[in-house]
N, CA, C and O of each residue as an XYZ file, in Angstrom:
660
protein
N      78.743     -0.392     43.691
C      78.167     -1.516     44.405
C      79.271     -2.341     45.052
O      80.330     -2.539     44.458
N      79.030     -2.817     46.254
C      79.971     -3.650     46.963
C      79.580     -5.111     46.756
O      78.430     -5.470     47.005
N      80.524     -5.985     46.296
C      80.164     -7.384     46.076
C      79.946     -8.121     47.389
O      80.596     -7.831     48.393
N      79.029     -9.072     47.368
C      78.802     -9.959     48.497
C      79.304    -11.325     48.079
O      78.817    -11.874     47.091
N      80.235    -11.879     48.777
C      80.815    -13.179     48.447
C      79.821    -14.306     48.704
O      78.920    -14.170     49.532
N      79.988    -15.422     47.987
C      79.078    -16.561     48.098
C      79.027    -17.120     49.505
O      77.980    -17.594     49.945
N      80.143    -17.071     50.219
C      80.166    -17.613     51.569
C      79.137    -16.934     52.463
O      78.659    -17.539     53.423
N      78.800    -15.712     52.169
C      77.814    -14.981     52.965
C      76.390    -15.379     52.616
O      75.469    -15.070     53.371
N      76.184    -16.055     51.492
C      74.834    -16.344     51.033
C      74.282    -17.668     51.555
O      73.065    -17.852     51.554
N      75.131    -18.599     52.001
C      74.675    -19.883     52.525
C      73.866    -20.645     51.495
O      74.223    -20.672     50.317
N      72.771    -21.268     51.932
C      71.965    -22.076     51.017
C      71.197    -21.232     50.017
O      70.578    -21.781     49.105
N      71.217    -19.942     50.157
C      70.536    -19.075     49.203
C      71.425    -18.771     48.008
O      71.123    -17.872     47.223
N      72.521    -19.511     47.862
C      73.484    -19.275     46.797
C      72.895    -19.601     45.430
O      72.328    -20.674     45.223
N      73.034    -18.673     44.516
C      72.596    -18.911     43.148
C      73.674    -19.638     42.380
O      74.849    -19.274     42.442
N      73.277    -20.659     41.662
C      74.195    -21.339     40.787
C      73.476    -21.537     39.473
O      72.379    -22.094     39.453
N      74.010    -21.136     38.476
C      73.354    -21.283     37.229
C      73.986    -22.320     36.355
O      74.448    -23.417     36.667
N      73.943    -22.017     35.760
C      74.150    -22.754     34.946
C      75.004    -23.676     35.156
O      75.590    -24.198     36.104
N      74.938    -23.751     34.095
C      75.421    -24.619     33.613
C      76.281    -24.454     34.476
O      77.085    -25.319     34.825
N      76.174    -22.834     35.107
C      76.318    -22.575     36.009
C      76.471    -23.175     36.161
O      77.152    -24.196     36.260
N      75.353    -22.306     36.278
C      74.926    -22.207     36.463
C      75.459    -23.065     36.160
O      74.945    -24.179     36.262
N      76.995    -26.073     37.332
C      77.433    -26.754     36.164
C      77.458    -28.243     36.354
O      77.990    -28.517     37.430
N      77.116    -29.167     35.767
C      76.542    -30.355     35.286
C      76.941    -31.617     35.840
O      76.441    -32.661     35.422
N      77.271    -35.790     35.175
C      77.937    -36.792     35.888
C      78.847    -37.513     34.940
O      79.641    -38.244     35.532
N      78.950    -37.513     33.701
C      80.012    -38.240     33.029
C      80.120    -37.792     31.600
O      79.402    -38.297     30.736
N      80.986    -36.869     31.334
C      81.083    -36.292     29.994
C      81.502    -37.330     28.984
O      80.827    -37.503     27.969
N      82.579    -38.017     29.225
C      83.049    -39.005     28.266
C      82.225    -40.277     28.330
O      81.909    -40.866     27.296
N      81.875    -40.704     29.528
C      81.181    -41.975     29.690
C      79.769    -41.956     29.145
O      79.292    -42.987     28.670
N      79.076    -40.820     29.193
C      77.702    -40.809     28.720
C      77.526    -40.008     27.438
O      76.393    -39.735     27.040
N      78.602    -39.630     26.790
C      78.526    -38.915     25.528
C      78.146    -39.919     24.450
O      78.909    -40.847     24.180
N      76.981    -39.753     23.828
C      76.459    -40.745     22.893
C      76.875    -40.496     21.454
O      76.286    -41.082     20.545
N      77.874    -39.643     21.210
C      78.376    -39.439     19.866
C      77.770    -38.246     19.175
O      76.969    -37.514     19.756
N      78.153    -38.058     17.944
C      77.764    -36.870     17.194
C      76.298    -36.886     16.796
O      75.830    -37.817     16.140
N      75.584    -35.854     17.194
C      74.173    -35.737     16.836
C      74.016    -35.540     15.330
O      73.068    -36.053     14.735
N      74.930    -34.807     14.715
C      74.823    -34.533     13.286
C      75.014    -35.805     12.463
O      74.302    -36.007     11.479
N      75.955    -36.664     12.841
C      76.236    -37.878     12.091
C      75.117    -38.898     12.256
O      74.701    -39.521     11.279
N      74.639    -39.072     13.446
C      73.630    -40.095     13.717
C      72.211    -39.625     13.481
O      71.298    -40.447     13.407
N      71.999    -38.315     13.360
C      70.658    -37.801     13.132
C      69.751    -37.903     14.343
O      68.528    -37.886     14.205
N      70.335    -38.009     15.529
C      69.535    -38.071     16.746
C      70.239    -37.298     17.848
O      71.359    -36.818     17.672
N      69.575    -37.186     18.971
C      70.118    -36.410     20.081
C      71.377    -37.049     20.650
O      71.545    -38.269     20.641
N      72.244    -36.194     21.138
C      73.478    -36.597     21.813
C      73.364    -36.087     23.250
O      73.090    -34.908     23.470
N      73.575    -36.972     24.223
C      73.417    -36.613     25.632
C      74.778    -36.648     26.324
O      75.535    -37.609     26.189
N      75.071    -35.580     27.069
C      76.270    -35.510     27.912
C      75.783    -35.164     29.311
O      75.023    -34.212     29.489
N      76.221    -35.940     30.310
C      75.831    -35.666     31.687
C      77.089    -35.396     32.501
O      78.031    -36.189     32.495
N      77.091    -34.267     33.200
C      78.225    -33.891     34.042
C      77.713    -33.357     35.366
O      76.541    -33.003     35.494
N      78.591    -33.302     36.340
C      78.249    -32.751     37.646
C      79.075    -31.498     37.858
O      80.260    -31.472     37.526
N      78.468    -30.464     38.403
C      79.136    -29.180     38.612
C      79.216    -28.847     40.087
O      78.251    -29.021     40.830
N      80.376    -28.367     40.503
C      80.558    -27.861     41.863
C      80.923    -26.391     41.766
O      81.915    -26.037     41.129
N      80.138    -25.538     42.388
C      80.401    -24.106     42.360
C      81.707    -23.827     43.105
O      81.876    -24.246     44.250
N      82.622    -23.122     42.453
C      83.896    -22.753     43.039
C      83.930    -21.289     43.466
O      84.518    -20.947     44.492
N      83.304    -20.438     42.681
C      83.257    -19.014     42.995
C      81.896    -18.473     42.605
O      81.356    -18.821     41.555
N      81.342    -17.619     43.458
C      80.087    -16.949     43.152
C      80.100    -15.607     43.878
O      80.312    -15.541     45.089
N      79.873    -14.557     43.126
C      79.812    -13.222     43.707
C      78.550    -12.537     43.218
O      78.270    -12.519     42.019
N      77.783    -11.968     44.153
C      76.577    -11.210     43.816
C      76.893     -9.737     44.020
O      77.430     -9.341     45.055
N      76.553     -8.934     43.022
C      76.705     -7.487     43.079
C      75.303     -6.898     43.207
O      74.630     -6.690     42.198
N      74.851     -6.624     44.436
C      73.472     -6.188     44.640
C      73.270     -4.705     44.348
O      74.144     -3.878     44.608
N      72.100     -4.389     43.805
C      71.693     -2.994     43.653
C      71.394     -2.426     45.037
O      71.810     -1.317     45.373
N      70.660     -3.212     45.839
C      70.339     -2.835     47.205
C      70.896     -3.912     48.133
O      70.315     -4.994     48.222
N      72.007     -3.648     48.827
C      72.581     -4.670     49.708
C      71.555     -5.225     50.695
O      70.772     -4.485     51.290
N      71.584     -6.560     50.850
C      70.682     -7.217     51.788
C      69.377     -7.693     51.195
O      68.581     -8.327     51.887
N      69.134     -7.396     49.905
C      67.903     -7.871     49.280
C      68.183     -8.259     47.833
O      69.184     -7.850     47.244
N      67.274     -9.060     47.276
C      67.358     -9.437     45.863
C      66.496     -8.446     45.093
O      65.282     -8.389     45.286
N      67.130     -7.663     44.216
C      66.469     -6.554     43.532
C      66.737     -6.631     42.039
O      67.788     -7.105     41.608
N      65.777     -6.161     41.256
C      65.976     -6.093     39.815
C      67.269     -5.336     39.528
O      67.517     -4.268     40.087
N      68.089     -5.912     38.645
C      69.361     -5.296     38.289
C      70.559     -5.881     39.013
O      71.696     -5.593     38.641
N      70.334     -6.712     40.060
C      71.460     -7.397     40.702
C      72.204     -8.203     39.643
O      71.621     -8.644     38.652
N      73.482     -8.383     39.869
C      74.310     -9.115     38.918
C      75.061    -10.192     39.674
O      75.569     -9.940     40.766
N      75.141    -11.405     39.104
C      75.841    -12.528     39.707
C      76.882    -13.034     38.717
O      76.604    -13.172     37.525
N      78.088    -13.311     39.220
C      79.151    -13.919     38.424
C      79.481    -15.245     39.098
O      79.704    -15.293     40.307
N      79.511    -16.336     38.304
C      79.698    -17.669     38.885
C      80.661    -18.494     38.029
O      80.687    -18.375     36.804
N      81.460    -19.342     38.714
C      82.352    -20.302     38.047
C      82.217    -21.629     38.764
O      82.232    -21.688     39.994
N      82.084    -22.706     37.980
C      81.978    -24.051     38.529
C      82.959    -24.979     37.834
O      83.311    -24.762     36.675
N      83.401    -26.016     38.540
C      84.180    -27.094     37.939
C      83.218    -28.198     37.540
O      82.265    -28.487     38.264
N      83.466    -28.824     36.379
C      82.645    -29.921     35.868
C      83.379    -31.244     36.053
O      84.585    -31.333     35.826
N      82.632    -32.278     36.471
C      83.219    -33.589     36.737
C      82.417    -34.688     36.055
O      81.209    -34.556     35.860
N      83.104    -35.785     35.689
C      82.408    -36.965     35.178
C      81.977    -37.822     36.366
O      82.185    -37.437     37.517
N      81.377    -38.984     36.093
C      80.847    -39.813     37.175
C      81.933    -40.401     38.066
O      81.645    -40.803     39.194
N      83.180    -40.462     37.586
C      84.304    -40.934     38.400
C      84.961    -39.780     39.162
O      85.990    -39.969     39.811
N      84.371    -38.593     39.084
C      84.835    -37.358     39.710
C      86.163    -36.861     39.128
O      86.970    -36.252     39.831
N      86.376    -37.128     37.844
C      87.501    -36.548     37.119
C      87.053    -35.211     36.567
O      85.972    -35.110     35.987
N      87.874    -34.177     36.741
C      87.512    -32.865     36.211
C      87.553    -32.921     34.687
O      88.550    -33.331     34.092
N      86.438    -32.496     34.060
C      86.333    -32.529     32.600
C      86.080    -31.150     32.003
O      85.979    -31.020     30.783
N      85.976    -30.126     32.832
C      85.738    -28.796     32.294
C      85.314    -27.819     33.368
O      85.442    -28.082     34.564
N      84.804    -26.677     32.912
C      84.350    -25.608     33.802
C      83.147    -24.916     33.193
O      82.866    -25.064     32.003
N      82.437    -24.156     34.019
C      81.438    -23.220     33.515
C      81.810    -21.835     34.014
O      82.390    -21.676     35.088
N      81.465    -20.836     33.211
C      81.692    -19.437     33.549
C      80.439    -18.690     33.120
O      80.047    -18.761     31.956
N      79.800    -17.971     34.050
C      78.558    -17.326     33.672
C      78.243    -16.068     34.449
O      78.839    -15.768     35.484
N      77.277    -15.343     33.901
C      76.734    -14.153     34.549
C      75.215    -14.222     34.493
O      74.633    -14.747     33.544
N      74.588    -13.681     35.531
C      73.131    -13.609     35.588
C      72.730    -12.211     36.028
O      73.401    -11.593     36.854
N      71.627    -11.719     35.468
C      71.061    -10.438     35.860
C      69.667    -10.678     36.403
O      68.844    -11.318     35.749
N      69.396    -10.166     37.601
C      68.070    -10.312     38.195
C      67.086     -9.444     37.413
O      67.289     -8.238     37.266
N      66.022    -10.066     36.914
C      64.998     -9.340     36.165
C      63.731     -9.132     36.980
O      62.914     -8.271     36.654
N      63.563     -9.929     38.055
C      62.429     -9.769     38.962
C      62.936    -10.055     40.373
O      63.419    -11.154     40.644
N      62.831     -9.091     41.261
C      63.297     -9.255     42.628
C      62.226     -9.844     43.517
O      61.116    -10.130     43.067
N      62.565    -10.023     44.783
C      61.602    -10.510     45.756
C      61.591    -12.023     45.891
O      62.498    -12.709     45.420
N      60.542    -12.535     46.545
C      60.441    -13.962     46.853
C      60.364    -14.835     45.610
O      60.832    -15.972     45.636
N      59.784    -14.334     44.523
C      59.689    -15.120     43.285
C      60.708    -14.618     42.259
O      60.387    -14.431     41.085
N      61.916    -14.408     42.718
C      63.011    -13.850     41.941
C      63.252    -14.617     40.638
O      63.073    -15.834     40.580
N      63.654    -13.899     39.609
C      64.006    -14.484     38.315
C      65.300    -13.850     37.830
O      65.560    -12.672     38.072
N      66.106    -14.651     37.139
C      67.363    -14.163     36.591
C      67.535    -14.645     35.163
O      67.194    -15.781     34.831
N      68.065    -13.776     34.327
C      68.447    -14.108     32.952
C      69.936    -14.419     32.996
O      70.728    -13.581     33.428
N      70.333    -15.622     32.551
C      71.721    -16.065     32.661
C      72.316    -16.432     31.311
O      71.626    -16.938     30.426
N      73.612    -16.168     31.171
C      74.412    -16.575     30.013
C      75.630    -17.301     30.569
O      76.372    -16.744     31.379
N      75.839    -18.554     30.132
C      76.917    -19.381     30.681
C      77.669    -20.058     29.541
O      77.069    -20.479     28.552
N      78.990    -20.160     29.690
C      79.826    -20.906     28.748
C      80.364    -22.134     29.469
O      80.938    -22.037     30.554
N      80.165    -23.305     28.834
C      80.708    -24.566     29.330
C      81.976    -24.862     28.533
O      81.925    -24.931     27.305
N      83.107    -25.039     29.207
C      84.316    -25.486     28.535
C      84.409    -26.990     28.769
O      84.477    -27.449     29.909
N      84.412    -27.746     27.683
C      84.413    -29.205     27.729
C      85.530    -29.716     26.825
O      86.050    -28.958     26.007
N      85.907    -30.983     26.957
C      86.918    -31.519     26.042
C      86.465    -31.352     24.586
O      85.384    -31.809     24.214
N      87.271    -30.715     23.789
C      86.968    -30.552     22.370
C      86.257    -29.272     22.005
O      86.004    -29.043     20.822
N      85.921    -28.419     22.965
C      85.268    -27.162     22.606
C      84.463    -26.550     23.732
O      84.581    -26.941     24.894
N      83.646    -25.584     23.362
C      82.818    -24.865     24.324
C      81.366    -24.880     23.869
O      81.071    -24.962     22.677
N      80.467    -24.799     24.844
C      79.038    -24.631     24.590
C      78.584    -23.349     25.255
O      78.992    -23.056     26.379
N      77.739    -22.578     24.576
C      77.136    -21.407     25.198
C      75.669    -21.717     25.475
O      74.988    -22.358     24.674
N      75.199    -21.245     26.632
C      73.854    -21.551     27.105
C      73.231    -20.268     27.642
O      73.916    -19.422     28.216
N      71.928    -20.138     27.446
C      71.235    -18.935     27.894
C      69.830    -19.296     28.344
O      69.211    -20.204     27.790
N      69.323    -18.585     29.353
C      67.947    -18.794     29.764
C      67.645    -18.228     31.128
O      68.471    -17.551     31.740
N      66.444    -18.517     31.594
C      65.948    -18.006     32.865
C      66.218    -19.000     33.988
O      66.250    -20.214     33.785
N      66.411    -18.441     35.177
C      66.584    -19.211     36.395
C      65.662    -18.577     37.427
O      65.729    -17.372     37.666
N      64.801    -19.384     38.037
C      63.794    -18.866     38.956
C      64.047    -19.334     40.386
O      64.470    -20.469     40.608
N      63.787    -18.461     41.348
C      63.749    -18.787     42.773
C      64.999    -19.498     43.296
O      64.937    -20.662     43.691
N      66.118    -18.801     43.297
C      67.362    -19.425     43.752
C      67.293    -19.869     45.206
O      68.084    -20.717     45.618
N      66.375    -19.325     45.993
C      66.288    -19.724     47.401
C      65.943    -21.196     47.565
O      66.420    -21.828     48.508
N      65.124    -21.767     46.670
C      64.791    -23.185     46.801
C      65.657    -24.080     45.913
O      65.484    -25.299     45.919
N      66.581    -23.499     45.155
C      67.539    -24.260     44.335
C      66.852    -25.300     43.448
O      67.362    -26.410     43.291
N      65.713    -24.954     42.875
C      64.959    -25.884     42.046
C      65.627    -26.168     40.708
O      66.615    -25.525     40.354
N      65.084    -27.137     39.958
C      65.629    -27.460     38.639
C      65.321    -26.338     37.642
O      64.408    -25.538     37.845
N      66.108    -26.302     36.560
C      65.867    -25.339     35.497
C      66.355    -25.900     34.174
O      67.166    -26.826     34.137
N      65.847    -25.322     33.082
C      66.238    -25.693     31.722
C      66.674    -24.443     30.983
O      66.039    -23.395     31.096
N      67.763    -24.551     30.223
C      68.268    -23.443     29.416
C      68.532    -23.928     28.003
O      68.704    -25.124     27.769
N      68.565    -22.987     27.056
C      68.804    -23.298     25.649
C      70.288    -23.241     25.320
O      71.000    -22.349     25.781
N      70.753    -24.199     24.519
C      72.105    -24.145     23.965
C      72.026    -23.233     22.750
O      71.244    -23.474     21.830
N      72.839    -22.188     22.756
C      72.773    -21.186     21.687
C      73.929    -21.268     20.708
O      73.927    -20.558     19.702
N      74.914    -22.111     20.971
C      76.041    -22.245     20.046
C      77.196    -22.977     20.687
O      77.105    -23.455     21.818
N      78.296    -23.056     19.937
C      79.460    -23.748     20.457
C      80.665    -23.589     19.549
O      80.584    -23.000     18.471
N      81.789    -24.131     20.014
C      83.028    -24.120     19.242
C      83.574    -25.535     19.167
O      83.109    -26.427     19.876
N      84.574    -25.740     18.296
C      85.207    -27.053     18.177
C      84.205    -28.117     17.790
O      83.431    -27.930     16.851
N      84.210    -29.237     18.506
C      83.278    -30.319     18.155
C      81.830    -29.980     18.489
O      80.926    -30.757     18.186
N      81.605    -28.826     19.111
C      80.245    -28.361     19.410
C      79.816    -27.221     18.486
O      78.802    -26.569     18.734
N      80.585    -26.979     17.421
C      80.236    -25.918     16.472
C      78.829    -26.156     15.929
O      78.466    -27.287     15.606
N      78.056    -25.106     15.833
C      76.656    -25.142     15.385
C      75.751    -25.911     16.347
O      74.681    -26.371     15.951
N      76.164    -26.052     17.589
C      75.377    -26.810     18.578
C      74.043    -26.137     18.853
O      73.943    -24.910     18.890
N      73.030    -26.953     19.043
C      71.703    -26.536     19.468
C      71.190    -27.602     20.424
O      71.663    -28.738     20.410
N      70.235    -27.238     21.243
C      69.669    -28.192     22.176
C      69.326    -27.515     23.476
O      68.984    -26.333     23.499
N      69.418    -28.277     24.585
C      69.061    -27.723     25.884
C      69.901    -28.359     26.984
O      70.522    -29.407     26.804
N      69.895    -27.682     28.132
C      70.566    -28.186     29.327
C      69.527    -28.221     30.446
O      68.866    -27.220     30.724
N      69.389    -29.387     31.083
C      68.515    -29.521     32.243
C      69.410    -29.616     33.475
O      70.347    -30.414     33.505
N      69.123    -28.803     34.490
C      69.931    -28.777     35.715
C      69.092    -29.163     36.917
O      67.960    -28.706     37.076
N      69.669    -30.018     37.770
C      69.038    -30.409     39.030
C      70.049    -30.215     40.142
O      71.202    -30.623     40.005
N      69.641    -29.602     41.234
C      70.511    -29.441     42.391
C      70.536    -30.746     43.168
O      69.488    -31.288     43.517
N      71.751    -31.258     43.443
C      71.861    -32.513     44.191
C      72.485    -32.305     45.566
O      72.471    -33.221     46.389
N      73.030    -31.124     45.830
C      73.544    -30.783     47.163
C      73.652    -29.268     47.277
O      73.869    -28.574     46.283
N      73.500    -28.764     48.494
C      73.697    -27.326     48.731
C      74.754    -27.062     49.789
O      75.177    -25.918     49.956
N      75.196    -28.097     50.515
C      76.274    -27.934     51.486
C      77.224    -29.117     51.384
O      76.752    -30.230     51.153
N      78.506    -28.953     51.540
C      79.172    -27.692     51.809
C      79.274    -26.795     50.576
O      79.527    -25.597     50.704
N      79.080    -27.364     49.381
C      79.067    -26.575     48.148
C      77.782    -26.864     47.412
O      77.157    -27.905     47.615
N      77.388    -25.937     46.553
C      76.261    -26.202     45.667
C      76.764    -27.131     44.564
O      77.761    -26.848     43.899
N      76.052    -28.249     44.382
C      76.413    -29.230     43.361
C      75.174    -29.467     42.502
O      74.075    -29.680     43.015
N      75.374    -29.426     41.189
C      74.268    -29.656     40.253
C      74.642    -30.736     39.259
O      75.807    -30.910     38.899
N      73.609    -31.461     38.823
C      73.758    -32.414     37.719
C      73.192    -31.735     36.480
O      72.046    -31.286     36.475
N      74.005    -31.666     35.433
C      73.578    -31.079     34.175
C      73.458    -32.166     33.123
O      74.404    -32.911     32.870
N      72.285    -32.246     32.516
C      72.070    -33.141     31.388
C      72.022    -32.266     30.144
O      71.087    -31.491     29.948
N      73.047    -32.403     29.305
C      73.186    -31.593     28.096
C      72.653    -32.417     26.937
O      73.169    -33.497     26.647
N      71.620    -31.910     26.274
C      71.004    -32.625     25.145
C      71.288    -31.840     23.871
O      70.746    -30.753     23.669
N      72.133    -32.389     23.022
C      72.467    -31.768     21.746
C      71.604    -32.386     20.653
O      71.471    -33.607     20.579
N      71.023    -31.550     19.811
C      70.191    -32.044     18.710
C      70.743    -31.591     17.378
O      70.176    -31.910     16.333
């Protein structure tokens, strides 16, 4: 398969997660969920830096396509606070495309792993994924990540709200 670079995809660019990636890690981090017995919220903004799609059938979205994506994460003051690294596999092709994605967020103090479905990358709609684990201060992490697209040009930018429980 020949890779198609993100620059060729325009506004149809898939960004996942956590990507697929997220407005203020330190400023909106509400502390340890385990100690306080309640949810901990981290909000970051993600700018896609690299995205490559490996299509099964060039020129169309087909089951089995593979996407590799990397984003930089920023706080609300636009200080870089981490990155995301992820892969997605297309499970349903066509206009109502679906992808199964696995993404790792590198944040100050550790990493979070996230997994879930992403639907209809053409309209860049919001999505939610499950936190499946973590390292460092995120060890034994559980919760969810909600993603909203806030820009598609010149780069895809998403706001990620990370809810740790």
